[in-house]
DODO-380034 format. One line per 4 residues: number of its first residue (from 1); their letters; for each residue y, z, x of N, C-alpha, C. Coordinates in pm, whole numbers, plus 50000, padded with zeros to 5 digits. Example, Ala and Ser with C-alpha at 12.3 -4.5 7.8 and 13.67 -1.06 7.14 Angstrom:
% DODO-380034
1> AS> 49431:50780:51319:49550:50780:51230:49670:50780:51320 ~ 49775:50708:51285:49894:50714:51367:50003:50787:51290
***
This chain:
% DODO-380034
1> MFKT> 19856:78014:64247:19840:77982:64149:19898:78071:64042 ~ 19957:78164:64063:20115:78246:63990:20247:78266:64078 ~ 20332:78323:63992:20416:78403:64078:20388:78512:64161 ~ 20430:78534:64220:20412:78683:64255:20520:78793:64276
5> NNLG> 20519:78962:64271:20576:79011:64264:20634:79110:64394 ~ 20722:79217:64402:20729:79210:64579:20629:79286:64594 ~ 20509:79306:64542:20389:79393:64625:20291:79276:64670 ~ 20355:79144:64650:20188:79032:64648:20129:79044:64535
9> GWII> 20121:79103:64379:20042:79065:64308:20088:78952:64241 ~ 19988:78906:64140:20055:78772:64090:20093:78833:63915 ~ 20197:78754:63871:20277:78766:63742:20212:78655:63669 ~ 20105:78744:63590:20046:78638:63489:20119:78653:63347
13> PAGT> 20112:78518:63320:20221:78517:63166:20164:78545:63072 ~ 20181:78593:62953:20102:78595:62816:20012:78485:62787 ~ 19890:78525:62741:19759:78430:62694:19699:78394:62783 ~ 19743:78421:62915:19674:78308:63011:19524:78344:62983
17> EIAA> 19425:78236:63055:19325:78269:63023:19272:78240:63180 ~ 19196:78329:63278:19170:78388:63391:19026:78312:63356 ~ 18995:78232:63481:18838:78166:63521:18768:78314:63549 ~ 18617:78303:63523:18500:78394:63573:18536:78349:63678
21> ETGI> 18469:78490:63801:18451:78489:63928:18602:78505:63952 ~ 18697:78528:63956:18850:78529:63988:18859:78651:64052 ~ 18912:78679:64172:18968:78783:64215:19123:78793:64225 ~ 19166:78896:64150:19274:78915:64105:19349:78994:64232
25> PSYS> 19488:78970:64254:19493:79105:64401:19563:79190:64296 ~ 19530:79295:64398:19611:79417:64402:19745:79424:64352 ~ 19794:79529:64245:19963:79534:64232:19982:79398:64136 ~ 19893:79325:64072:19890:79220:63955:19945:79241:63825
29> ETDY> 20058:79175:63803:20079:79224:63631:20012:79148:63496 ~ 19957:79148:63418:19926:79091:63312:20034:79071:63179 ~ 20091:78977:63103:20212:78987:63030:20072:79032:62897 ~ 20090:79046:62768:20000:79052:62667:19926:78914:62635
33> GCTI> 19783:78986:62591:19744:78875:62537:19653:78801:62633 ~ 19634:78834:62775:19546:78750:62861:19402:78786:62824 ~ 19306:78655:62828:19159:78684:62879:19157:78670:63055 ~ 19051:78825:63066:18974:78802:63197:18867:78752:63229
37> GNRC> 18847:78635:63305:18709:78574:63299:18586:78715:63354 ~ 18443:78657:63289:18326:78763:63356:18337:78771:63491 ~ 18261:78867:63548:18240:78922:63676:18359:78892:63777 ~ 18523:78912:63698:18619:78931:63768:18646:79049:63915
41> TIGY> 18708:79020:63977:18766:79151:64042:18897:79192:63990 ~ 18919:79309:63966:19083:79304:63963:19161:79434:64058 ~ 19239:79400:64165:19287:79486:64238:19324:79654:64220 ~ 19339:79690:64343:19415:79808:64313:19536:79798:64227
45> GCKI> 19605:79908:64144:19731:79936:64117:19789:79814:63990 ~ 19683:79747:63969:19702:79646:63824:19779:79702:63721 ~ 19848:79631:63630:19905:79677:63502:19854:79536:63401 ~ 19731:79604:63331:19723:79469:63216:19739:79544:63125
49> DYGC> 19822:79416:63050:19873:79454:62926:19824:79504:62787 ~ 19879:79489:62703:19814:79515:62546:19754:79420:62497 ~ 19673:79437:62466:19552:79292:62362:19504:79210:62464 ~ 19472:79254:62589:19399:79187:62693:19222:79186:62655
53> KIGY> 19206:79089:62730:19056:79071:62697:18971:79093:62856 ~ 18896:79178:62919:18829:79197:63064:18645:79131:62982 ~ 18606:79022:63060:18506:78991:63031:18384:79053:63111 ~ 18298:79088:63081:18171:79141:63125:18159:79131:63275
57> GCTI> 18125:79251:63329:18065:79236:63476:18208:79237:63559 ~ 18286:79272:63488:18410:79261:63585:18412:79426:63659 ~ 18509:79429:63813:18501:79562:63864:18680:79499:63844 ~ 18708:79708:63802:18857:79731:63780:18924:79845:63902
61> GYGC> 18993:79795:63989:19041:79868:64089:19113:79996:64035 ~ 19111:80092:64127:19159:80221:64104:19281:80212:64082 ~ 19355:80308:63974:19499:80305:63983:19528:80175:63902 ~ 19460:80117:63794:19534:80033:63689:19566:80089:63617
65> TIGY> 19656:79997:63521:19660:80114:63372:19656:79955:63255 ~ 19600:80015:63208:19533:79937:63126:19580:79940:62930 ~ 19641:79861:62903:19738:79863:62782:19667:79868:62655 ~ 19714:79931:62520:19633:79946:62420:19579:79809:62354
69> DCKI> 19470:79849:62257:19434:79710:62206:19330:79642:62304 ~ 19308:79667:62429:19206:79587:62551:19081:79629:62490 ~ 18986:79484:62506:18867:79538:62551:18797:79507:62689 ~ 18683:79579:62691:18644:79602:62836:18507:79533:62772
73> GYGC> 18451:79413:62857:18310:79334:62829:18217:79471:62893 ~ 18082:79434:62870:17995:79519:62905:17949:79504:63012 ~ 17961:79610:63077:17863:79587:63227:18016:79587:63327 ~ 18118:79590:63290:18220:79661:63405:18241:79742:63475
77> TWLG> 18289:79758:63575:18311:79873:63641:18409:79928:63685 ~ 18452:80049:63665:18578:80132:63625:18549:80261:63670 ~ 18636:80308:63799:18636:80426:63851:18494:80466:63911 ~ 18479:80358:63946:18334:80386:64032:18185:80395:63947
81> VKVK> 18188:80341:63789:18101:80377:63726:18067:80268:63625 ~ 17974:80242:63563:17957:80106:63472:18000:80185:63342 ~ 18115:80117:63304:18161:80179:63142:18117:80148:63018 ~ 18094:80262:62989:18022:80264:62795:18137:80263:62750
85> SWLT> 18244:80341:62765:18357:80366:62659:18469:80455:62749 ~ 18596:80448:62680:18670:80463:62800:18837:80510:62714 ~ 18900:80613:62788:18996:80682:62679:19118:80662:62749 ~ 19266:80633:62735:19358:80646:62820:19466:80751:62741
89> LANV> 19508:80846:62804:19629:80990:62752:19745:80954:62822 ~ 19866:80993:62791:19989:80992:62876:20063:81096:62820 ~ 20104:81181:62950:20224:81276:62936:20159:81424:62855 ~ 19995:81426:62892:19950:81554:62864:20008:81676:62924
93> DGSN> 20048:81629:63064:20114:81755:63121:20215:81755:63146 ~ 20291:81664:63041:20451:81658:63093:20495:81577:63201 ~ 20436:81480:63219:20460:81431:63385:20500:81276:63333 ~ 20435:81223:63230:20478:81108:63198:20358:81012:63270
97> RQIK> 20236:81069:63329:20147:80975:63396:20021:80996:63302 ~ 19995:80853:63323:19859:80792:63212:19743:80884:63293 ~ 19645:80939:63206:19524:80994:63271:19396:80928:63175 ~ 19299:80827:63278:19214:80764:63204:19070:80811:63215
101> IVRS> 19018:80861:63132:18880:80899:63071:18767:80813:63074 ~ 18671:80797:63133:18590:80663:63145:18459:80737:63141 ~ 18352:80696:63049:18208:80766:63049:18095:80654:63075 ~ 18034:80718:63203:17929:80580:63225:17841:80550:63144
105> DEGE> 17775:80461:63160:17615:80430:63093:17523:80530:63078 ~ 17515:80627:63234:17437:80714:63233:17521:80858:63160 ~ 17664:80839:63122:17652:80995:63066:17761:81023:63137 ~ 17796:80981:63279:17849:81055:63395:18016:81066:63333
109> IKIE> 18113:81121:63352:18266:81137:63273:18350:81158:63432 ~ 18410:81038:63434:18497:81046:63570:18625:81018:63491 ~ 18703:81090:63567:18833:81122:63519:18960:81047:63681 ~ 19067:80965:63589:19175:80945:63686:19323:80984:63643
113> AGCF> 19377:81087:63717:19514:81135:63694:19581:81152:63764 ~ 19713:81030:63820:19782:81072:63934:19747:80996:64067 ~ 19719:81095:64157:19637:81038:64275:19482:81123:64260 ~ 19451:81153:64204:19319:81253:64165:19221:81153:64088
117> IGNL> 19086:81159:64160:18959:81060:64088:18872:81132:64116 ~ 18774:81164:64008:18650:81286:64008:18580:81305:63882 ~ 18478:81376:63912:18440:81397:63778:18531:81500:63678 ~ 18463:81505:63551:18528:81596:63456:18507:81776:63544
121> DEFI> 18405:81788:63562:18420:81981:63647:18550:81961:63739 ~ 18547:81846:63836:18637:81866:63950:18793:81840:63871 ~ 18806:81782:63775:18950:81790:63718:18956:81885:63645 ~ 18864:81982:63593:18902:82117:63496:18933:82189:63638
125> AKSK> 18854:82196:63737:18856:82308:63835:19023:82272:63866 ~ 19067:82142:63891:19169:82155:63986:19297:82177:63868 ~ 19277:82139:63753:19432:82164:63689:19423:82282:63663 ~ 19277:82407:63638:19274:82520:63621:19367:82609:63788
129> SEGK> 19348:82509:63886:19390:82604:64004:19553:82566:64031 ~ 19603:82462:63932:19747:82442:63985:19791:82467:63834 ~ 19761:82551:63736:19780:82611:63617:19855:82530:63503 ~ 19771:82416:63494:19814:82351:63461:19691:82344:63303
133> LRCV> 19728:82445:63224:19630:82492:63144:19604:82381:63018 ~ 19738:82318:62965:19678:82215:62888:19626:82102:62898 ~ 19624:82058:63016:19537:81968:63069:19410:82010:63027 ~ 19350:82122:63087:19208:82182:63089:19164:82196:62977
137> AVIG> 19271:82222:62844:19212:82248:62703:19220:82128:62646 ~ 19307:82026:62675:19318:81902:62617:19218:81807:62674 ~ 19201:81755:62778:19112:81675:62848:18967:81744:62847 ~ 18945:81857:62863:18800:81950:62830:18767:81919:62691
141> AIAE> 18850:81887:62564:18788:81876:62449:18766:81750:62435 ~ 18844:81657:62470:18855:81534:62469:18724:81426:62537 ~ 18748:81426:62688:18636:81426:62761:18524:81385:62714 ~ 18461:81499:62650:18342:81475:62629:18286:81385:62477
145> HV> 18424:81353:62426:18349:81293:62301:18437:81150:62335 ~ 18454:81107:62441:18488:80961:62458:18347:80859:62467
***
């Protein structure tokens, strides 16, 4: 369907429209402005570039990076919860890593930061134990408002 990268993921050109219910392999990469159809599955470690639209009911794999000005449709699942709202931040702890904060329809807050995936309380406890006090302050203050 598309050219593949060295990890076997698709290289999806700018402006491409992916049909509904497509399974997008892990480590795929989109260019800007793509549209991913409803009820698609996006594999682990994918990179979704800026300005993309992800249809309703999709499942987004762990370790994915989503660019700015993207839209995620109703009923999508990310970090194991149904997405109500989300926010990504970068370089909070000086590592240049992206931190993803996802609030579920039920109010649960999930965090992905590097290899950590868990809820807000678990993230705060881990950050404190590692002496990452900036992460504790910033993520603790922001996450409740996502």
